[in-house]
Backbone as JSON Lines, residues from 0, in Angstrom:
{"i":0,"aa":"M","n":[0.82,-1.2,0.0],"ca":[0.0,0.0,0.0],"c":[0.86,1.26,0.0]}
{"i":1,"aa":"Q","n":[1.83,1.36,0.94],"ca":[2.66,2.55,1.02],"c":[3.49,2.72,-0.25]}
{"i":2,"aa":"K","n":[4.0,1.62,-0.8],"ca":[4.79,1.7,-2.02],"c":[3.95,2.3,-3.15]}
{"i":3,"aa":"E","n":[2.7,1.93,-3.22],"ca":[1.79,2.45,-4.24],"c":[1.61,3.96,-4.08]}
{"i":4,"aa":"I","n":[1.54,4.43,-2.86],"ca":[1.4,5.87,-2.6],"c":[2.61,6.61,-3.15]}
{"i":5,"aa":"F","n":[3.81,6.1,-2.86],"ca":[5.03,6.75,-3.34],"c":[5.1,6.7,-4.87]}
{"i":6,"aa":"Q","n":[4.71,5.59,-5.46],"ca":[4.72,5.48,-6.91],"c":[3.76,6.5,-7.54]}
{"i":7,"aa":"R","n":[2.6,6.65,-6.95],"ca":[1.63,7.62,-7.48],"c":[2.15,9.04,-7.34]}
{"i":8,"aa":"L","n":[2.75,9.37,-6.19],"ca":[3.32,10.7,-6.0],"c":[4.42,10.98,-7.02]}
{"i":9,"aa":"N","n":[5.26,9.99,-7.27],"ca":[6.32,10.15,-8.26],"c":[5.74,10.33,-9.67]}
{"i":10,"aa":"R","n":[4.69,9.59,-9.99],"ca":[4.06,9.7,-11.32],"c":[3.4,11.07,-11.48]}
{"i":11,"aa":"I","n":[2.7,11.53,-10.45],"ca":[2.07,12.85,-10.5],"c":[3.14,13.92,-10.67]}
{"i":12,"aa":"D","n":[4.23,13.82,-9.9],"ca":[5.32,14.79,-10.01],"c":[5.87,14.81,-11.44]}
{"i":13,"aa":"H","n":[6.11,13.65,-12.01],"ca":[6.63,13.58,-13.38],"c":[5.69,14.28,-14.36]}
{"i":14,"aa":"L","n":[4.41,13.98,-14.26],"ca":[3.43,14.58,-15.16],"c":[3.34,16.1,-14.97]}
{"i":15,"aa":"I","n":[3.48,16.55,-13.73],"ca":[3.46,18.0,-13.47],"c":[4.69,18.64,-14.11]}
{"i":16,"aa":"R","n":[5.86,18.03,-13.93],"ca":[7.09,18.62,-14.47],"c":[7.08,18.7,-15.99]}
{"i":17,"aa":"I","n":[6.44,17.76,-16.65],"ca":[6.38,17.81,-18.12],"c":[5.12,18.52,-18.61]}
{"i":18,"aa":"K","n":[4.36,19.06,-17.66],"ca":[3.1,19.76,-17.95],"c":[2.16,18.88,-18.75]}
{"i":19,"aa":"G","n":[2.08,17.62,-18.32],"ca":[1.25,16.64,-19.03],"c":[0.15,16.05,-18.19]}
{"i":20,"aa":"T","n":[-0.32,16.78,-17.19],"ca":[-1.36,16.22,-16.33],"c":[-2.72,16.22,-16.99]}
{"i":21,"aa":"G","n":[-2.98,17.24,-17.79],"ca":[-4.34,17.41,-18.31],"c":[-5.24,17.93,-17.2]}
{"i":22,"aa":"T","n":[-6.53,17.81,-17.41],"ca":[-7.51,18.26,-16.42],"c":[-7.45,17.36,-15.2]}
{"i":23,"aa":"P","n":[-8.07,17.77,-14.09],"ca":[-8.07,16.89,-12.91],"c":[-8.62,15.49,-13.2]}
{"i":24,"aa":"S","n":[-9.69,15.4,-13.99],"ca":[-10.23,14.07,-14.28],"c":[-9.29,13.27,-15.18]}
{"i":25,"aa":"E","n":[-8.6,13.95,-16.11],"ca":[-7.63,13.25,-16.96],"c":[-6.45,12.76,-16.15]}
{"i":26,"aa":"L","n":[-5.98,13.58,-15.21],"ca":[-4.88,13.16,-14.34],"c":[-5.29,11.95,-13.52]}
{"i":27,"aa":"A","n":[-6.48,11.98,-12.96],"ca":[-6.96,10.84,-12.17],"c":[-6.97,9.58,-13.02]}
{"i":28,"aa":"D","n":[-7.41,9.67,-14.27],"ca":[-7.42,8.52,-15.17],"c":[-6.0,8.03,-15.45]}
{"i":29,"aa":"K","n":[-5.09,8.95,-15.68],"ca":[-3.7,8.57,-15.97],"c":[-3.05,7.84,-14.81]}
{"i":30,"aa":"I","n":[-3.42,8.24,-13.6],"ca":[-2.84,7.64,-12.4],"c":[-3.61,6.39,-11.97]}
{"i":31,"aa":"G","n":[-4.84,6.26,-12.44],"ca":[-5.64,5.1,-12.08],"c":[-6.32,5.22,-10.73]}
{"i":32,"aa":"M","n":[-6.9,6.38,-10.47],"ca":[-7.59,6.6,-9.2],"c":[-8.78,7.52,-9.44]}
{"i":33,"aa":"S","n":[-9.56,7.69,-8.4],"ca":[-10.71,8.59,-8.51],"c":[-10.21,10.04,-8.48]}
{"i":34,"aa":"E","n":[-11.03,10.93,-9.0],"ca":[-10.67,12.35,-8.99],"c":[-10.54,12.85,-7.56]}
{"i":35,"aa":"R","n":[-11.4,12.38,-6.69],"ca":[-11.33,12.8,-5.28],"c":[-10.0,12.38,-4.65]}
{"i":36,"aa":"S","n":[-9.56,11.15,-4.92],"ca":[-8.27,10.69,-4.39],"c":[-7.12,11.52,-4.97]}
{"i":37,"aa":"M","n":[-7.23,11.85,-6.25],"ca":[-6.19,12.65,-6.89],"c":[-6.06,14.0,-6.19]}
{"i":38,"aa":"Y","n":[-7.2,14.62,-5.85],"ca":[-7.15,15.9,-5.13],"c":[-6.45,15.73,-3.78]}
{"i":39,"aa":"E","n":[-6.63,14.6,-3.14],"ca":[-5.95,14.34,-1.86],"c":[-4.44,14.25,-2.05]}
{"i":40,"aa":"Y","n":[-4.01,13.63,-3.14],"ca":[-2.57,13.56,-3.43],"c":[-2.0,14.95,-3.69]}
{"i":41,"aa":"I","n":[-2.71,15.77,-4.45],"ca":[-2.26,17.14,-4.71],"c":[-2.19,17.92,-3.4]}
{"i":42,"aa":"R","n":[-3.19,17.74,-2.54],"ca":[-3.2,18.41,-1.23],"c":[-1.99,17.98,-0.41]}
{"i":43,"aa":"L","n":[-1.68,16.68,-0.41],"ca":[-0.54,16.16,0.32],"c":[0.76,16.77,-0.2]}
{"i":44,"aa":"M","n":[0.9,16.85,-1.52],"ca":[2.1,17.45,-2.09],"c":[2.24,18.9,-1.66]}
{"i":45,"aa":"K","n":[1.13,19.63,-1.63],"ca":[1.16,21.03,-1.18],"c":[1.55,21.12,0.29]}
{"i":46,"aa":"E","n":[1.06,20.19,1.12],"ca":[1.41,20.19,2.54],"c":[2.91,19.98,2.73]}
{"i":47,"aa":"F","n":[3.54,19.23,1.83],"ca":[4.98,19.0,1.9],"c":[5.78,20.11,1.21]}
{"i":48,"aa":"G","n":[5.1,21.17,0.78],"ca":[5.79,22.33,0.26],"c":[5.86,22.45,-1.25]}
{"i":49,"aa":"A","n":[5.27,21.54,-1.98],"ca":[5.3,21.63,-3.44],"c":[4.39,22.77,-3.91]}
{"i":50,"aa":"P","n":[4.92,23.7,-4.7],"ca":[4.12,24.84,-5.16],"c":[3.25,24.47,-6.38]}
{"i":51,"aa":"V","n":[2.32,23.57,-6.17],"ca":[1.47,23.05,-7.25],"c":[0.26,23.95,-7.45]}
{"i":52,"aa":"V","n":[0.01,24.33,-8.7],"ca":[-1.18,25.09,-9.05],"c":[-1.77,24.51,-10.32]}
{"i":53,"aa":"Y","n":[-3.04,24.82,-10.54],"ca":[-3.71,24.36,-11.76],"c":[-4.04,25.57,-12.62]}
{"i":54,"aa":"S","n":[-3.78,25.44,-13.91],"ca":[-4.1,26.5,-14.86],"c":[-5.27,26.05,-15.72]}
{"i":55,"aa":"R","n":[-6.35,26.8,-15.66],"ca":[-7.51,26.47,-16.5],"c":[-7.19,26.69,-17.98]}
{"i":56,"aa":"S","n":[-6.38,27.7,-18.28],"ca":[-6.06,27.98,-19.68],"c":[-5.13,26.91,-20.26]}
{"i":57,"aa":"R","n":[-4.17,26.42,-19.46],"ca":[-3.26,25.36,-19.91],"c":[-3.89,23.97,-19.79]}
{"i":58,"aa":"K","n":[-4.93,23.89,-18.95],"ca":[-5.57,22.61,-18.62],"c":[-4.52,21.61,-18.11]}
{"i":59,"aa":"S","n":[-3.72,22.09,-17.17],"ca":[-2.67,21.26,-16.59],"c":[-2.22,21.84,-15.26]}
{"i":60,"aa":"Y","n":[-1.76,20.94,-14.39],"ca":[-1.09,21.37,-13.16],"c":[0.34,21.73,-13.53]}
{"i":61,"aa":"Y","n":[0.94,22.61,-12.74],"ca":[2.35,22.94,-12.92],"c":[2.89,23.46,-11.6]}
{"i":62,"aa":"Y","n":[4.23,23.52,-11.52],"ca":[4.89,24.08,-10.34],"c":[5.16,25.56,-10.59]}
{"i":63,"aa":"L","n":[5.0,26.38,-9.57],"ca":[5.27,27.81,-9.68],"c":[6.76,28.1,-9.79]}
{"i":64,"aa":"E","n":[7.59,27.15,-9.44],"ca":[9.04,27.3,-9.56],"c":[9.64,25.97,-9.99]}
{"i":65,"aa":"D","n":[10.84,26.02,-10.58],"ca":[11.49,24.8,-11.01],"c":[11.83,23.93,-9.81]}
{"i":66,"aa":"G","n":[11.69,22.64,-9.99],"ca":[12.0,21.7,-8.93],"c":[11.25,20.4,-9.15]}
{"i":67,"aa":"S","n":[11.41,19.51,-8.2],"ca":[10.7,18.23,-8.28],"c":[10.36,17.75,-6.88]}
{"i":68,"aa":"F","n":[9.39,16.91,-6.81],"ca":[8.92,16.34,-5.55],"c":[9.63,15.0,-5.38]}
{"i":69,"aa":"T","n":[10.52,14.92,-4.39],"ca":[11.34,13.72,-4.22],"c":[11.06,13.06,-2.88]}
{"i":70,"aa":"I","n":[10.86,11.76,-2.94],"ca":[10.65,10.97,-1.73],"c":[11.7,9.87,-1.73]}
{"i":71,"aa":"R","n":[12.66,10.01,-0.84],"ca":[13.69,8.99,-0.76],"c":[14.51,9.16,0.51]}
{"i":72,"aa":"F","n":[15.29,8.14,0.82],"ca":[16.18,8.17,1.95],"c":[17.53,8.66,1.48]}
{"i":73,"aa":"L","n":[18.07,9.66,2.16],"ca":[19.41,10.16,1.84],"c":[20.34,9.86,3.01]}
{"i":74,"aa":"S","n":[21.38,9.06,2.77],"ca":[22.31,8.75,3.86],"c":[23.31,9.88,4.01]}
{"i":75,"aa":"E","n":[23.83,10.01,5.21],"ca":[24.79,11.09,5.5],"c":[26.21,10.65,5.28]}
């Protein structure tokens, strides 16, 4: 279950960075989840500091600044 969450977050991040999310319903279809669940993932990303916004004119999510959403262990 947790691995699936990380995979979905990584997939959403990738689609946002390439500006290929489409509308919220299209993004939900691409990720294989309900639109409501997709909104929860976007909310979670925002809580972790990702500057995610949706553009109605672009019909895509994008980041307000360059970067990526990374979930991993970094050893010291």
